[in-house]
NUNU-78975 format. One line per field, with one value per atom (N, C-alpha, C): residue number from 1; x, y, z; atom name; residue in three letters. Coordinates in nm, 3 decimals, padded with zeros to 5 digits, m for minus. Example, Ala and Ser with C-alpha at 12.3 -4.5 7.8 and 13.67 -1.06 7.14 Angstrom:
2
pos [1, 1, 1, 2, 2, 2];
px [01.319, 01.230, 01.320, 01.285, 01.367, 01.290];
py [m00.569, m00.450, m00.330, m00.225, m00.106, 00.003];
pz [00.780, 00.780, 00.780, 00.708, 00.714, 00.787];
site [N, CA, C, N, CA, C];
code [ALA, ALA, ALA, SER, SER, SER];
This chain:
153
pos [1, 1, 1, 2, 2, 2, 3, 3, 3, 4, 4, 4, 5, 5, 5, 6, 6, 6, 7, 7, 7, 8, 8, 8, 9, 9, 9, 10, 10, 10, 11, 11, 11, 12, 12, 12, 13, 13, 13, 14, 14, 14, 15, 15, 15, 16, 16, 16, 17, 17, 17, 18, 18, 18, 19, 19, 19, 20, 20, 20, 21, 21, 21, 22, 22, 22, 23, 23, 23, 24, 24, 24, 25, 25, 25, 26, 26, 26, 27, 27, 27, 28, 28, 28, 29, 29, 29, 30, 30, 30, 31, 31, 31, 32, 32, 32, 33, 33, 33, 34, 34, 34, 35, 35, 35, 36, 36, 36, 37, 37, 37, 38, 38, 38, 39, 39, 39, 40, 40, 40, 41, 41, 41, 42, 42, 42, 43, 43, 43, 44, 44, 44, 45, 45, 45, 46, 46, 46, 47, 47, 47, 48, 48, 48, 49, 49, 49, 50, 50, 50, 51, 51, 51, 52, 52, 52, 53, 53, 53, 54, 54, 54, 55, 55, 55, 56, 56, 56, 57, 57, 57, 58, 58, 58, 59, 59, 59, 60, 60, 60, 61, 61, 61, 62, 62, 62, 63, 63, 63, 64, 64, 64, 65, 65, 65, 66, 66, 66, 67, 67, 67, 68, 68, 68, 69, 69, 69, 70, 70, 70, 71, 71, 71, 72, 72, 72, 73, 73, 73, 74, 74, 74, 75, 75, 75, 76, 76, 76, 77, 77, 77, 78, 78, 78, 79, 79, 79, 80, 80, 80, 81, 81, 81, 82, 82, 82, 83, 83, 83, 84, 84, 84, 85, 85, 85, 86, 86, 86, 87, 87, 87, 88, 88, 88, 89, 89, 89, 90, 90, 90, 91, 91, 91, 92, 92, 92, 93, 93, 93, 94, 94, 94, 95, 95, 95, 96, 96, 96, 97, 97, 97, 98, 98, 98, 99, 99, 99, 100, 100, 100, 101, 101, 101, 102, 102, 102, 103, 103, 103, 104, 104, 104, 105, 105, 105, 106, 106, 106, 107, 107, 107, 108, 108, 108, 109, 109, 109, 110, 110, 110, 111, 111, 111, 112, 112, 112, 113, 113, 113, 114, 114, 114, 115, 115, 115, 116, 116, 116, 117, 117, 117, 118, 118, 118, 119, 119, 119, 120, 120, 120, 121, 121, 121, 122, 122, 122, 123, 123, 123, 124, 124, 124, 125, 125, 125, 126, 126, 126, 127, 127, 127, 128, 128, 128, 129, 129, 129, 130, 130, 130, 131, 131, 131, 132, 132, 132, 133, 133, 133, 134, 134, 134, 135, 135, 135, 136, 136, 136, 137, 137, 137, 138, 138, 138, 139, 139, 139, 140, 140, 140, 141, 141, 141, 142, 142, 142, 143, 143, 143, 144, 144, 144, 145, 145, 145, 146, 146, 146, 147, 147, 147, 148, 148, 148, 149, 149, 149, 150, 150, 150, 151, 151, 151, 152, 152, 152, 153, 153, 153];
px [02.454, 02.489, 02.637, 02.705, 02.848, 02.866, 02.979, 03.007, 03.015, 03.063, 03.078, 02.942, 02.837, 02.706, 02.627, 02.662, 02.586, 02.639, 02.549, 02.586, 02.496, 02.558, 02.479, 02.534, 02.443, 02.478, 02.451, 02.523, 02.500, 02.487, 02.429, 02.414, 02.477, 02.508, 02.562, 02.484, 02.449, 02.373, 02.452, 02.586, 02.672, 02.686, 02.645, 02.660, 02.567, 02.608, 02.523, 02.397, 02.284, 02.157, 02.062, 01.990, 01.891, 01.777, 01.656, 01.539, 01.428, 01.379, 01.263, 01.189, 01.095, 01.015, 01.094, 01.214, 01.294, 01.419, 01.463, 01.588, 01.595, 01.685, 01.719, 01.869, 01.941, 02.087, 02.126, 02.209, 02.248, 02.373, 02.428, 02.545, 02.509, 02.545, 02.532, 02.672, 02.699, 02.828, 02.819, 02.915, 02.918, 02.973, 03.019, 03.077, 02.972, 03.000, 02.905, 02.876, 02.749, 02.705, 02.668, 02.721, 02.680, 02.551, 02.475, 02.355, 02.395, 02.319, 02.340, 02.208, 02.214, 02.093, 02.028, 01.897, 01.824, 01.889, 01.905, 01.974, 01.879, 01.921, 01.846, 01.923, 01.854, 01.916, 01.935, 02.058, 02.080, 02.013, 01.996, 01.938, 01.787, 01.718, 01.572, 01.517, 01.604, 01.565, 01.468, 01.475, 01.391, 01.471, 01.401, 01.465, 01.480, 01.588, 01.607, 01.692, 01.683, 01.762, 01.883, 02.004, 02.122, 02.136, 02.069, 02.077, 01.973, 01.883, 01.773, 01.815, 01.906, 01.946, 02.016, 02.102, 02.171, 02.071, 01.975, 01.874, 01.790, 01.751, 01.672, 01.749, 01.878, 01.963, 01.973, 01.989, 01.999, 01.869, 01.756, 01.626, 01.604, 01.642, 01.628, 01.712, 01.833, 01.919, 01.860, 01.803, 01.739, 01.623, 01.542, 01.430, 01.479, 01.590, 01.648, 01.697, 01.760, 01.805, 01.687, 01.581, 01.463, 01.405, 01.402, 01.350, 01.443, 01.573, 01.669, 01.653, 01.621, 01.611, 01.466, 01.373, 01.230, 01.178, 01.206, 01.162, 01.075, 00.991, 00.911, 00.989, 00.957, 01.018, 00.971, 01.063, 01.019, 00.962, 00.866, 00.811, 00.812, 00.897, 00.914, 00.814, 00.717, 00.610, 00.666, 00.621, 00.666, 00.763, 00.825, 00.916, 01.044, 01.103, 01.236, 01.335, 01.433, 01.528, 01.672, 01.759, 01.903, 01.966, 02.058, 02.123, 02.273, 02.329, 02.474, 02.505, 02.600, 02.639, 02.790, 02.852, 02.995, 03.008, 03.069, 03.091, 03.237, 03.261, 03.397, 03.426, 03.519, 03.554, 03.674, 03.664, 03.768, 03.899, 03.999, 04.137, 04.155, 04.064, 04.075, 04.116, 04.172, 04.196, 04.059, 04.022, 03.888, 03.860, 03.962, 03.937, 03.911, 03.916, 03.889, 03.739, 03.700, 03.559, 03.517, 03.390, 03.275, 03.258, 03.181, 03.156, 03.067, 03.093, 03.019, 02.870, 02.836, 02.695, 02.617, 02.682, 02.614, 02.597, 02.692, 02.677, 02.559, 02.551, 02.442, 02.307, 02.301, 02.175, 02.123, 02.210, 02.167, 02.108, 02.177, 02.131, 01.996, 01.983, 01.859, 01.741, 01.764, 01.657, 01.617, 01.715, 01.687, 01.601, 01.634, 01.555, 01.413, 01.399, 01.266, 01.185, 01.243, 01.173, 01.139, 01.224, 01.199, 01.083, 01.042, 00.930, 00.968, 01.096, 01.141, 01.090, 01.087, 01.030, 00.962, 00.881, 00.803, 00.887, 00.979, 01.059, 01.192, 01.300, 01.431, 01.447, 01.348, 01.351, 01.329, 01.283, 01.265, 01.398, 01.506, 01.637, 01.684, 01.692, 01.729, 01.872, 01.934, 02.074, 02.139, 02.255, 02.324, 02.474, 02.530, 02.675, 02.716, 02.785, 02.820, 02.971, 03.033, 03.177, 03.211, 03.323, 03.374, 03.516, 03.549, 03.681, 03.737, 03.868, 03.936, 03.933, 03.923, 03.917, 03.978, 04.052, 04.113, 04.034, 03.907, 03.826, 03.800, 03.750, 03.730, 03.637, 03.528, 03.428, 03.385, 03.413, 03.363, 03.230, 03.180, 03.050, 02.999, 02.873, 02.810, 02.744, 02.774, 02.711, 02.612, 02.488, 02.379, 02.318, 02.297, 02.224, 02.124, 01.997, 01.890, 01.804, 01.786, 01.712, 01.614, 01.507, 01.417, 01.497, 01.473, 01.542, 01.492, 01.586, 01.554, 01.534, 01.419, 01.389, 01.424, 01.512, 01.551, 01.461, 01.410, 01.320, 01.397, 01.397, 01.462, 01.367, 01.416, 01.331, 01.376];
py [15.702, 15.616, 15.636, 15.528, 15.541, 15.598, 15.663, 15.723, 15.618, 15.499, 15.393, 15.355, 15.353, 15.311, 15.423, 15.548, 15.657, 15.682, 15.694, 15.715, 15.822, 15.922, 16.022, 16.037, 16.050, 16.075, 16.220, 16.274, 16.412, 16.416, 16.525, 16.545, 16.678, 16.691, 16.816, 16.855, 16.981, 17.032, 17.017, 17.012, 17.004, 16.863, 16.763, 16.624, 16.596, 16.500, 16.456, 16.394, 16.432, 16.378, 16.369, 16.259, 16.244, 16.159, 16.205, 16.127, 16.152, 16.045, 16.054, 15.920, 15.899, 15.777, 15.651, 15.667, 15.553, 15.529, 15.629, 15.611, 15.699, 15.659, 15.737, 15.722, 15.835, 15.833, 15.941, 15.905, 16.002, 15.956, 16.048, 16.020, 16.047, 15.955, 15.974, 15.988, 16.098, 16.116, 16.063, 15.983, 15.921, 15.780, 15.727, 15.593, 15.491, 15.413, 15.310, 15.215, 15.178, 15.099, 14.958, 14.856, 14.719, 14.683, 14.591, 14.540, 14.461, 14.480, 14.402, 14.338, 14.216, 14.144, 14.209, 14.185, 14.233, 14.173, 14.255, 14.211, 14.220, 14.162, 14.168, 14.259, 14.359, 14.448, 14.371, 14.359, 14.281, 14.343, 14.475, 14.544, 14.527, 14.539, 14.534, 14.404, 14.321, 14.195, 14.218, 14.335, 14.366, 14.359, 14.325, 14.321, 14.463, 14.491, 14.621, 14.604, 14.703, 14.701, 14.793, 14.738, 14.822, 14.921, 14.893, 14.981, 15.091, 15.091, 15.188, 15.333, 15.385, 15.526, 15.556, 15.466, 15.488, 15.486, 15.394, 15.386, 15.514, 15.563, 15.686, 15.804, 15.809, 15.917, 15.910, 15.790, 15.773, 15.813, 15.773, 15.809, 15.959, 16.022, 16.168, 16.240, 16.190, 16.252, 16.235, 16.120, 16.099, 16.197, 16.213, 16.307, 16.451, 16.483, 16.617, 16.642, 16.543, 16.556, 16.578, 16.502, 16.518, 16.659, 16.709, 16.844, 16.949, 16.934, 17.028, 17.041, 16.929, 16.926, 16.929, 16.958, 16.969, 16.846, 16.730, 16.603, 16.527, 16.439, 16.349, 16.219, 16.149, 16.019, 15.924, 15.869, 15.776, 15.650, 15.591, 15.464, 15.370, 15.272, 15.181, 15.065, 15.071, 14.971, 14.830, 14.753, 14.614, 14.592, 14.697, 14.686, 14.613, 14.545, 14.487, 14.602, 14.592, 14.702, 14.654, 14.749, 14.727, 14.825, 14.775, 14.857, 14.861, 14.980, 14.998, 15.073, 15.024, 15.093, 15.080, 15.192, 15.193, 15.248, 15.168, 15.207, 15.248, 15.374, 15.424, 15.418, 15.331, 15.311, 15.397, 15.471, 15.566, 15.495, 15.521, 15.478, 15.330, 15.248, 15.104, 15.029, 14.915, 14.821, 14.766, 14.768, 14.723, 14.576, 14.497, 14.356, 14.336, 14.443, 14.430, 14.446, 14.422, 14.437, 14.582, 14.609, 14.520, 14.442, 14.334, 14.249, 14.321, 14.299, 14.363, 14.328, 14.203, 14.164, 14.236, 14.262, 14.333, 14.481, 14.541, 14.680, 14.692, 14.599, 14.601, 14.577, 14.485, 14.454, 14.577, 14.648, 14.769, 14.870, 14.893, 14.989, 14.947, 14.820, 14.774, 14.779, 14.741, 14.750, 14.895, 14.985, 15.127, 15.184, 15.151, 15.199, 15.142, 15.019, 14.959, 15.031, 15.054, 15.122, 15.266, 15.329, 15.466, 15.471, 15.356, 15.352, 15.365, 15.347, 15.357, 15.238, 15.120, 15.002, 14.919, 14.823, 14.744, 14.641, 14.577, 14.472, 14.463, 14.440, 14.434, 14.311, 14.222, 14.111, 14.160, 14.284, 14.343, 14.368, 14.373, 14.396, 14.265, 14.265, 14.142, 14.147, 14.263, 14.275, 14.380, 14.346, 14.440, 14.440, 14.559, 14.575, 14.650, 14.581, 14.635, 14.626, 14.735, 14.729, 14.819, 14.787, 14.876, 14.914, 15.038, 15.092, 15.165, 15.168, 15.246, 15.393, 15.481, 15.625, 15.695, 15.800, 15.874, 15.997, 16.005, 16.120, 16.113, 16.220, 16.230, 16.123, 16.092, 16.003, 15.887, 15.890, 15.788, 15.830, 15.753, 15.784, 15.663, 15.673, 15.569, 15.634, 15.583, 15.631, 15.525, 15.567, 15.475, 15.511, 15.411, 15.427, 15.313, 15.348, 15.251, 15.284, 15.186, 15.210, 15.097, 15.132, 15.028, 14.945, 14.815, 14.727, 14.751, 14.765, 14.787, 14.650, 14.629, 14.501, 14.512, 14.424, 14.421, 14.324, 14.370, 14.288, 14.235, 14.105, 14.042, 14.048, 14.097, 14.106, 14.008];
pz [m07.362, m07.475, m07.507, m07.531, m07.562, m07.701, m07.721, m07.851, m07.962, m07.930, m08.030, m08.089, m08.008, m08.055, m08.122, m08.094, m08.155, m08.296, m08.389, m08.529, m08.586, m08.644, m08.714, m08.854, m08.946, m09.085, m09.114, m09.213, m09.254, m09.405, m09.453, m09.597, m09.634, m09.761, m09.812, m09.935, m09.945, m10.059, m10.188, m10.178, m10.295, m10.352, m10.277, m10.323, m10.439, m10.521, m10.631, m10.572, m10.625, m10.579, m10.697, m10.705, m10.811, m10.756, m10.779, m10.739, m10.839, m10.899, m10.986, m10.979, m11.071, m11.061, m11.098, m11.155, m11.196, m11.112, m11.036, m10.961, m10.836, m10.748, m10.629, m10.611, m10.615, m10.600, m10.501, m10.402, m10.300, m10.227, m10.147, m10.063, m09.918, m09.830, m09.686, m09.628, m09.562, m09.497, m09.354, m09.318, m09.186, m09.199, m09.091, m09.090, m09.135, m09.240, m09.281, m09.165, m09.153, m09.039, m09.084, m09.018, m09.051, m08.977, m09.033, m08.969, m08.845, m08.738, m08.615, m08.577, m08.530, m08.491, m08.369, m08.356, m08.239, m08.116, m08.011, m07.891, m07.770, m07.659, m07.534, m07.439, m07.385, m07.287, m07.156, m07.106, m06.984, m06.861, m06.862, m06.747, m06.741, m06.855, m06.857, m06.914, m06.972, m07.036, m07.152, m07.216, m07.331, m07.459, m07.569, m07.700, m07.753, m07.823, m07.886, m08.011, m08.100, m08.222, m08.204, m08.205, m08.192, m08.309, m08.421, m08.538, m08.538, m08.443, m08.442, m08.458, m08.375, m08.388, m08.521, m08.568, m08.695, m08.810, m08.804, m08.910, m08.912, m08.795, m08.787, m08.844, m08.817, m08.869, m09.022, m09.075, m09.221, m09.289, m09.232, m09.289, m09.283, m09.171, m09.158, m09.263, m09.290, m09.391, m09.531, m09.559, m09.690, m09.707, m09.603, m09.610, m09.624, m09.557, m09.569, m09.712, m09.771, m09.910, m10.005, m09.986, m10.070, m10.055, m09.933, m09.909, m09.970, m09.956, m10.014, m10.164, m10.228, m10.374, m10.423, m10.331, m10.363, m10.436, m10.382, m10.441, m10.342, m10.395, m10.313, m10.292, m10.183, m10.160, m10.271, m10.350, m10.454, m10.390, m10.455, m10.409, m10.528, m10.522, m10.634, m10.632, m10.541, m10.530, m10.540, m10.638, m10.649, m10.765, m10.814, m10.927, m10.889, m10.989, m10.969, m10.966, m10.876, m10.857, m10.868, m10.906, m10.910, m10.812, m10.732, m10.630, m10.655, m10.650, m10.648, m10.520, m10.443, m10.321, m10.303, m10.266, m10.235, m10.093, m10.007, m09.869, m09.854, m09.820, m09.798, m09.649, m09.611, m09.471, m09.436, m09.330, m09.291, m09.259, m09.344, m09.319, m09.291, m09.337, m09.310, m09.434, m09.411, m09.518, m09.558, m09.686, m09.723, m09.691, m09.663, m09.629, m09.480, m09.402, m09.259, m09.233, m09.108, m09.069, m09.089, m09.111, m09.107, m09.237, m09.227, m09.343, m09.444, m09.570, m09.679, m09.675, m09.647, m09.646, m09.536, m09.422, m09.314, m09.346, m09.416, m09.460, m09.557, m09.652, m09.750, m09.682, m09.587, m09.519, m09.443, m09.374, m09.303, m09.401, m09.512, m09.612, m09.671, m09.710, m09.771, m09.674, m09.547, m09.447, m09.422, m09.421, m09.398, m09.510, m09.635, m09.748, m09.744, m09.699, m09.687, m09.579, m09.463, m09.354, m09.392, m09.474, m09.519, m09.619, m09.672, m09.765, m09.911, m09.942, m10.080, m10.162, m10.101, m10.165, m10.058, m10.102, m10.006, m09.933, m10.005, m09.944, m10.016, m09.941, m10.006, m10.095, m10.096, m10.191, m10.335, m10.351, m10.484, m10.553, m10.477, m10.536, m10.598, m10.730, m10.801, m10.853, m10.845, m10.886, m10.797, m10.742, m10.654, m10.684, m10.688, m10.698, m10.572, m10.485, m10.354, m10.338, m10.291, m10.263, m10.146, m10.085, m09.980, m10.017, m09.986, m10.020, m09.899, m09.893, m09.790, m09.831, m09.733, m09.758, m09.638, m09.662, m09.553, m09.513, m09.555, m09.514, m09.365, m09.310, m09.166, m09.113, m09.185, m09.128, m09.216, m09.344, m09.435, m09.494, m09.590, m09.650, m09.727, m09.770, m09.848, m09.969, m10.087, m10.210, m10.254, m10.277, m10.309, m10.443, m10.527, m10.653, m10.662, m10.663, m10.670, m10.792, m10.881, m11.005, m11.032, m11.103, m11.153, m11.254, m11.250, m11.343, m11.484, m11.574, m11.714, m11.778, m11.836, m11.899, m12.047, m12.090, m12.231, m12.305, m12.418, m12.498, m12.618, m12.634, m12.749, m12.869, m12.978, m13.098, m13.202];
site [N, CA, C, N, CA, C, N, CA, C, N, CA, C, N, CA, C, N, CA, C, N, CA, C, N, CA, C, N, CA, C, N, CA, C, N, CA, C, N, CA, C, N, CA, C, N, CA, C, N, CA, C, N, CA, C, N, CA, C, N, CA, C, N, CA, C, N, CA, C, N, CA, C, N, CA, C, N, CA, C, N, CA, C, N, CA, C, N, CA, C, N, CA, C, N, CA, C, N, CA, C, N, CA, C, N, CA, C, N, CA, C, N, CA, C, N, CA, C, N, CA, C, N, CA, C, N, CA, C, N, CA, C, N, CA, C, N, CA, C, N, CA, C, N, CA, C, N, CA, C, N, CA, C, N, CA, C, N, CA, C, N, CA, C, N, CA, C, N, CA, C, N, CA, C, N, CA, C, N, CA, C, N, CA, C, N, CA, C, N, CA, C, N, CA, C, N, CA, C, N, CA, C, N, CA, C, N, CA, C, N, CA, C, N, CA, C, N, CA, C, N, CA, C, N, CA, C, N, CA, C, N, CA, C, N, CA, C, N, CA, C, N, CA, C, N, CA, C, N, CA, C, N, CA, C, N, CA, C, N, CA, C, N, CA, C, N, CA, C, N, CA, C, N, CA, C, N, CA, C, N, CA, C, N, CA, C, N, CA, C, N, CA, C, N, CA, C, N, CA, C, N, CA, C, N, CA, C, N, CA, C, N, CA, C, N, CA, C, N, CA, C, N, CA, C, N, CA, C, N, CA, C, N, CA, C, N, CA, C, N, CA, C, N, CA, C, N, CA, C, N, CA, C, N, CA, C, N, CA, C, N, CA, C, N, CA, C, N, CA, C, N, CA, C, N, CA, C, N, CA, C, N, CA, C, N, CA, C, N, CA, C, N, CA, C, N, CA, C, N, CA, C, N, CA, C, N, CA, C, N, CA, C, N, CA, C, N, CA, C, N, CA, C, N, CA, C, N, CA, C, N, CA, C, N, CA, C, N, CA, C, N, CA, C, N, CA, C, N, CA, C, N, CA, C, N, CA, C, N, CA, C, N, CA, C, N, CA, C, N, CA, C, N, CA, C, N, CA, C, N, CA, C, N, CA, C, N, CA, C, N, CA, C, N, CA, C, N, CA, C, N, CA, C, N, CA, C, N, CA, C, N, CA, C, N, CA, C, N, CA, C, N, CA, C, N, CA, C, N, CA, C, N, CA, C];
code [MET, MET, MET, SER, SER, SER, LYS, LYS, LYS, LYS, LYS, LYS, ASN, ASN, ASN, SER, SER, SER, GLN, GLN, GLN, THR, THR, THR, PHE, PHE, PHE, THR, THR, THR, VAL, VAL, VAL, SER, SER, SER, GLU, GLU, GLU, ASP, ASP, ASP, ASP, ASP, ASP, TYR, TYR, TYR, PHE, PHE, PHE, LYS, LYS, LYS, ALA, ALA, ALA, ASP, ASP, ASP, ARG, ARG, ARG, ASN, ASN, ASN, CYS, CYS, CYS, LEU, LEU, LEU, GLU, GLU, GLU, PHE, PHE, PHE, THR, THR, THR, LEU, LEU, LEU, HIS, HIS, HIS, GLY, GLY, GLY, ARG, ARG, ARG, PRO, PRO, PRO, VAL, VAL, VAL, PRO, PRO, PRO, TYR, TYR, TYR, LYS, LYS, LYS, ARG, ARG, ARG, VAL, VAL, VAL, ALA, ALA, ALA, ILE, ILE, ILE, CYS, CYS, CYS, PRO, PRO, PRO, ARG, ARG, ARG, THR, THR, THR, ASN, ASN, ASN, ARG, ARG, ARG, ARG, ARG, ARG, TYR, TYR, TYR, SER, SER, SER, PRO, PRO, PRO, ASN, ASN, ASN, GLY, GLY, GLY, PRO, PRO, PRO, ALA, ALA, ALA, ARG, ARG, ARG, ALA, ALA, ALA, SER, SER, SER, ALA, ALA, ALA, ILE, ILE, ILE, ALA, ALA, ALA, CYS, CYS, CYS, LEU, LEU, LEU, LYS, LYS, LYS, GLU, GLU, GLU, LEU, LEU, LEU, LEU, LEU, LEU, GLN, GLN, GLN, LEU, LEU, LEU, HIS, HIS, HIS, SER, SER, SER, LYS, LYS, LYS, GLU, GLU, GLU, MET, MET, MET, PRO, PRO, PRO, ASN, ASN, ASN, PHE, PHE, PHE, LYS, LYS, LYS, GLU, GLU, GLU, ASN, ASN, ASN, GLU, GLU, GLU, LEU, LEU, LEU, GLU, GLU, GLU, LEU, LEU, LEU, GLU, GLU, GLU, ALA, ALA, ALA, VAL, VAL, VAL, PHE, PHE, PHE, PHE, PHE, PHE, LEU, LEU, LEU, ARG, ARG, ARG, GLY, GLY, GLY, LYS, LYS, LYS, ASN, ASN, ASN, PRO, PRO, PRO, THR, THR, THR, SER, SER, SER, ALA, ALA, ALA, PRO, PRO, PRO, ASP, ASP, ASP, LEU, LEU, LEU, ASP, ASP, ASP, ASN, ASN, ASN, LEU, LEU, LEU, ALA, ALA, ALA, LYS, LYS, LYS, PHE, PHE, PHE, LEU, LEU, LEU, MET, MET, MET, ASP, ASP, ASP, THR, THR, THR, LEU, LEU, LEU, GLN, GLN, GLN, ILE, ILE, ILE, ALA, ALA, ALA, GLY, GLY, GLY, VAL, VAL, VAL, TYR, TYR, TYR, GLN, GLN, GLN, ASN, ASN, ASN, ASP, ASP, ASP, SER, SER, SER, GLN, GLN, GLN, ILE, ILE, ILE, THR, THR, THR, ARG, ARG, ARG, ALA, ALA, ALA, THR, THR, THR, ILE, ILE, ILE, GLU, GLU, GLU, LYS, LYS, LYS, ARG, ARG, ARG, ALA, ALA, ALA, ASN, ASN, ASN, ASN, ASN, ASN, SER, SER, SER, VAL, VAL, VAL, GLN, GLN, GLN, GLY, GLY, GLY, CYS, CYS, CYS, THR, THR, THR, ILE, ILE, ILE, VAL, VAL, VAL, LYS, LYS, LYS, LEU, LEU, LEU, ARG, ARG, ARG, LYS, LYS, LYS, LYS, LYS, LYS, ILE, ILE, ILE, VAL, VAL, VAL, GLU, GLU, GLU, ILE, ILE, ILE, ASP, ASP, ASP, VAL, VAL, VAL];
């Protein structure tokens, strides 16, 4: 596998982390990954997901964080959710590739496959941004919360 396609995320015990029945907040260290469509392998003519290894790495890091902090994987069932995500791109101009929508799609699909929620359609409000960063590898900060319903009295 070429180095360009291999993606591994890492976690740090010192990073801010929060998980309870109302929210999940964490940091993934590693180059933010954009969503890529399913492709056909020219050698075997089989379909494959170019994001598979990166997604597996992100899910493993989330599980490692939960274990480090003695928490269970939250399951937001069918609740409406709000997502905040900041993608720090290593030494890049934030207006350059990858596209913001593809970064968000990869993250939302990964959280769905990890079992955090049933479907990314549950996210009814999202604040997504990408920023330039001169760190060695970049990172992604994620905050996912149940939507707070305001009652008019």
